[in-house]
N, C-alpha and C positions, 0 to 999 in steps of 0.2 A: 284330492287332486288325482287325476287319472294319469296314466302313462303318456297319453296323447298330449295333455297339458304340459307335462314335464318336458317333453320333446320340443313343444312350441316355445316354451320359456328359454330353453337352451339355445334354440335357433335364433330367437330374438336377441339374446345376450351376445351370441357370436357376431351377429350383424352389427350390433352397437359397438363392440370392441373393434371390429374391422373398420368401422366408420371413424372411430377415434384414431386408430393407427394411420389411416389415410390423411386425416387432418393434421396430425403431427408431422408426417412426412412432407406435406404440402406447405407447412408453415415456413416463411422465409427465414434464412439463417440470421438475419438481423434481429429477429425476435429475441435471440439470446442476449442477455445483458452482458455486453463486452466491457472490460475494465478500461477506464480512462488511462491516458499516458501517466498521469500523476499516480494513480493507484498501482500501476505496474511498477513504477520506480519505487514507490513507498514500500512495496513488498520486498524489495531487494536491499533496503537500508537497515543498518544496525549501528550501535554505538553512537547515539545522539544524532544519527542521520536525519531523523524526523525534525529535530530542533533546527538543524542547519537549513533544511528545506523550508521550514516555516519562516525563518529569518530571511532567507533569500527571496521568498515570495513577498514579504512585507517591504523589502527595499527595492527589488527589481522584478516586479510581477511579469512583465512581458518577456524579458530576457530569460527568466527562470522557466516560463512556460515553453519557450522555444527549446531550451536545453533539455527539459523533461521529455519533449517530443522526440528529440534525437536519441536520448538514452533509452527511452521506451522502445524505439525501433531496433536498437542494438540488442536489447534484452529479448524482444520477440523473435528476432532473426537468429538468436543463439550466439551472437558474437560476444555477448557479455553474460556470463553465467555465474560469476562470483558475486557475492554480496558486496555492498558498497558501504564502507565505514563513514561516519560523519566527518572525520578528518580528511578523508580522500575527496568527499564531495565538496568540502570547503576549499580544498586545494584546487579543484577544477574551477570553481567560481573565481578564485583569485588569479589563476592563470589566464582567465578570460577578461581580467580587469574589473571584475565585479567584487568590490571589497565591502564588507559589512562586519559588524561586531556581533558576537554572541555573548549572552549573559553567562558568565562562568563563575564558579566558586570553588575554592579548595576546602575540602572537608578533612578533618583529622579526628582521630579517636581520642576522646577525653573522658576518662572514667566510664568506659564501656559504651559511650554514645558518640555518634558522629556530629561534630559541630563545625561551623565555619571557622577557618583559620583566623579571620579578623576578630571573631568573638573570643576565641581562646587567647589571642594576644592581648585583647582589651582586658581580660580578667587578670592576666599576669601583672599588668601595670598597677592594678588596684591593690 
């Protein structure tokens, strides 16, 4: 390869890079994958918040979707910066009159293992 060929290759490479940069700048901002309202809210949940949200969607899908939209707007605007616990989310639903049950269990330590309280009490009777 001669020096002239090297210069031509570098020039061609620079042109291609410049064309790629222009295409990236010209790409519409909607090309970015934006998170859905639900994903935004799920990112802020902790302490069984995901379980509460799933239960809410199964009982009240339309109402839950509207609430997720409102909460997501608050998160995106910066008005809600703290994480949301499952109990707090459940309380919000109940304040809105949307009542539903969650599957709950109480676990206790028995001989170094976590077991359901009902299981432990059942063994004591035997």
